[in-house]
N, C-alpha and C positions, 0 to 999 in steps of 0.2 A: 505493499502501502503506499501511495507516495505520504508525504512529512509536507502540509500546508502550513502556510505561516498566516492569520488574517490580525490585517495592522490599523488601526484605525486612533484618529487625534484627536482627542477629545478637548472642546472647548465651551466649561456653561454648557453640559449636555449630563450632569452627574446622577439625575435622576429618570432617563431612560437606560441608560447602561443594564439595569438589569435585564430588561428587556432586548437589547440590542446582542447581550452574554447569548441567552435563550436559543433569539432565533439563529444566533449563527449556530448553536451546536443543533437548534434540531435542520441546520440544511445541512451542517458537516454528517450527518448521519447515510445521507443518502452519498456522500464520496467516502470518508475515509474520518477512520478512528482518530487516526494520528494527527494530530494541528495542534496548535496552539495560538491563542487570542491577544496579541501587544496594544495595550493600549495605551495610547503616549498623552497626558494630562500638560499642555499646552498654556500651564499658565494660567490656568481659568482660575478666577474670583470667586466662585459660587461651591466652592469648597467640592470640586469634582473629585478631588483625589483622595478624601474619603473613602467614596464611593468604588473608583478603581480597586483600592487596598481592601475595601470589602468583597469584592467578588474576584481578588485573588483567593481569596482567606476558602472563600467558598468552594474556587475549583482550583488544582493547582495547575492546568494549564492556560491559565489567564495569567498574562504579565502584565506591569504595569510600568510605566516612568514616566519620571515628573520630570518637566523639564525646570531650569531656575528662573523663568521669566518667557512670559508670550515671544516669542520666536516666531512664530506665525505657522500657516497649516501647513506647508511644506518642507519648513525644518522640519517641523513636526511628524510628519511623514521616513522623513531622510533619520532621523534621530529613529521610528521604531521599523525599519527597515533596515538597518545597523544594526541590528541585537538580534534578526528576523535569520532564523536557521532552516524555513522550510524551504523544498526542493521547489516548489511553489509560492507565491505568494501574493496573496490578494489585499488590496487596499480599497477600505470606503469608508466612509462618513459613518461620525455617529449621532445622526441625529434622525437613522432609520430613512429618510430619502431615498438611501440608496439600501434598496430591499435585499437581506443575506439571503430568501430563499433563492436566489439569482445567481448564486455559488457554484452551485450547480450544473448549471447551465453553462457557467463560462470555463467551466471544468471540462466539461465536455467539448464546447469550441476548440481548449486547447488544446486536446487531443488527438486532431487530426492537422496538427504540424504546427501549429503556431507557437512563436514565444512568446506572442501578448492579445491578450482578448481585452477589448476593450468595452464599455458596456454605452450603450447610445438610447438617453433619456429621451422617451416618446410621454406624449400628455403632462409634461412638465407642470409644475404645482407652483413655482414662483407666479410672484405679480407680474403685471403684464410689463409694468413698468421696470420690474426687474431683467425680464427676458429682452425685453428689446433693450436695458442697459448691454448684457451678456452679449447679443448681438453683433452690435457696435464695438464691445471689446474685440470679440475672436476674430471680427472684420479687418481692423486694424492690424490688431498680432500677425494673424496669417499674410495681408498687404504689403505691410513694414519689414517684416523678419523674415520673409521668404518659405518659410513653413506653412502647411498645410495644418489650421485648425478648426475644428469644428464644436459650432455652439452647442452641439449636444452630449457630448461627451466630456468626463469626466476623469476624477482620479479611478471611478470604481473600474475593479479591470481583474483581472490575472497575470502575473507575469514569471517567467522561469527566471529562477537563481543566475543564470548567466546574464539574462536581461539587467536584475536589479545587480547583481555586480557592477557591469559595467556604469551605467547613471549612479550611484554609488565614488566612482570614479571622477565622475563632477566635480568641480573640488568651486567651480565660482559662487561666489556670495547670494548672488540672485538666482532665486531655485526656480522653476514652474512646472512641475512635474511632467502635465501631461505633454511638455514643448521637449521635456530631456526624454521623455520614453521616444518620442517620436525621431529626435535625433539619431539613437539608436540605429534605426534602420531595418533591426528585426521583422520576421515577417510576423504583422499583425493583422488579426481578426476581427467581427465588432458584430454582435447582438443586441436587438432594442427593447429594453426592460422599462415598465412604466416606473414611472416616477411618483416617491411617493410623496405623503404628507409631512412637515417640518413636523416630530412630535414634540417639541420643548425648542422654548426661545426663538430669538432672528437671528438671521445671517450675517455672519462680518461683516458680508460681503456688502456696502453702499456702493455708493457712485464713486465716491473719492478715494477707495480703495482700490476698486475697479483701472482704477483710471492710474495711481500710484502703480499698482500692477503693470497692467498696458504698458507702461514708461518702462519699467525699470524692467520686463522681459524684450522691448522691443530695443533697447539702449545696449543692452548682453549680450542677446545671440543676433543682432544683423547691425554694419556698416551702413546699412541704405540711407538713413537717415543723413549720412555725412555723404553720402551720392548724390544725391537728391540735391545739396547744397550747394554742392560741386556743378553739376549740372544747368541749378538757375543762375550761379555762376555766369557758365559760360553764356546763358542765353542772356543775361544781363548785360553781358562785356558787348555779344553781338550787337542789341538795340543800342549802347551805348555808340557802338562803333556808325551803324546809319544814322543814330539821331547827329551825329558828328559830320559826318560826309556832311546831308540834308543841311544844315545848319553852315557849312563851311560855302556852299552852293549855292545857299539862299543871299548869302553875306557877299561874295563875287559878283552876283547879280546885282547889285543894292538895294534886295529887299529888307535887309537887318538896318535900319540908321540907330538905333537905341536899344540895347540891349535886357530882353523880357524881365521884369522880377518877379511876377508868375510864375515861369518855367525855370527860376534860378533856384524858389524858395521848395518848391514842388519835388525838385533832384535833388535838394539838399538832402529832406525830411525822408525821402523816397529811398537813396541810401543811404543815408543813415538806418534806416530800420533792415534793411539788407543787412550790414554789418553786424548789426547787436545779436540778428536771429541768427548769422552764421556764428557769432562766437558762445551765443548762449550754446547751441547742438555742441560746439565743439568743446566748451565747458562741459555740458553733461556729458559724455565722454571721459572728459579727463578725473572727474568725479568718480564715473564709476572704473576708472582702473585704480586713481588712491583708494574706495572700498577694499579693493581684489587684493593689489598686494599688501595691504596693512594683515590679510591673512588672519584675520580672527574666524574660531569655532564657529558652524554655521548653525551649534546650538550647545549647550550647557548643560546635564545633567542632574538634578539633583540629588536625586535617589529613585531607587530601582526597589521591585518587588519582585515575588517566585526568579530569581532571577537565572538564567540556568547554568547549568554545570560549565564549567570554562571560558565564564565569561565575568 
């Protein structure tokens, strides 16, 4: 039988962890009895860690990891996957919107020769505004990063140990799990799953956080913004050259007697705006380089429960 690791980041969902663990156990009965559940508390302020400890006490197959503060969902996933020992690894959210009953389907699909099987959500239960923002988010990520990203996909999926090993080798400070998985290039399959209602709390991804995440992902995974700035500079140079030729011809023909104040002011403000925008884009990349060279850890583990032998 395969050994499966189920990794779930926890943030303000302590009240539904008993239901999550129970549903995972029911789903795994159709796959294997040899599995572990790793719950990663990402600095939850609601006391989720106490519930994680309680679940670990009731079932030795449940393991808990407590991060020292909130490092973000993708860092929490990395922490859990670093400790996971399974031949196959399942990633799902702890809010029950990723239904554990779909795990057997994911595993069955993986046995058809796929290293990666990701869930594609249908009938999403998010608000209309959240769905719209999500579409915009993935549109810009796809367009600017140059890597395909489906707005219906999430972290929910099953991944071979080889895939996760390659993902864990990526040491960049900005992490976006679906993009990292896509970058590996291993054969990927999909299954459609029904998106469940959020059992507790509200999503931490508002418009501002999605905007920041999109900006970080684009700057970390692509140099396209710099390429677009170069193209814009070339276009502006070409237009400026044409404008200069036209102005010189008009001057030689005697059509220009007094230099135009309006055109001068417009040109100064327009070109100044282009220069500031260009410096801003370059500055963002310099800032990201600064973050990377510091080499700070992506997460800090404060405590573990039911620690596996050898770790």
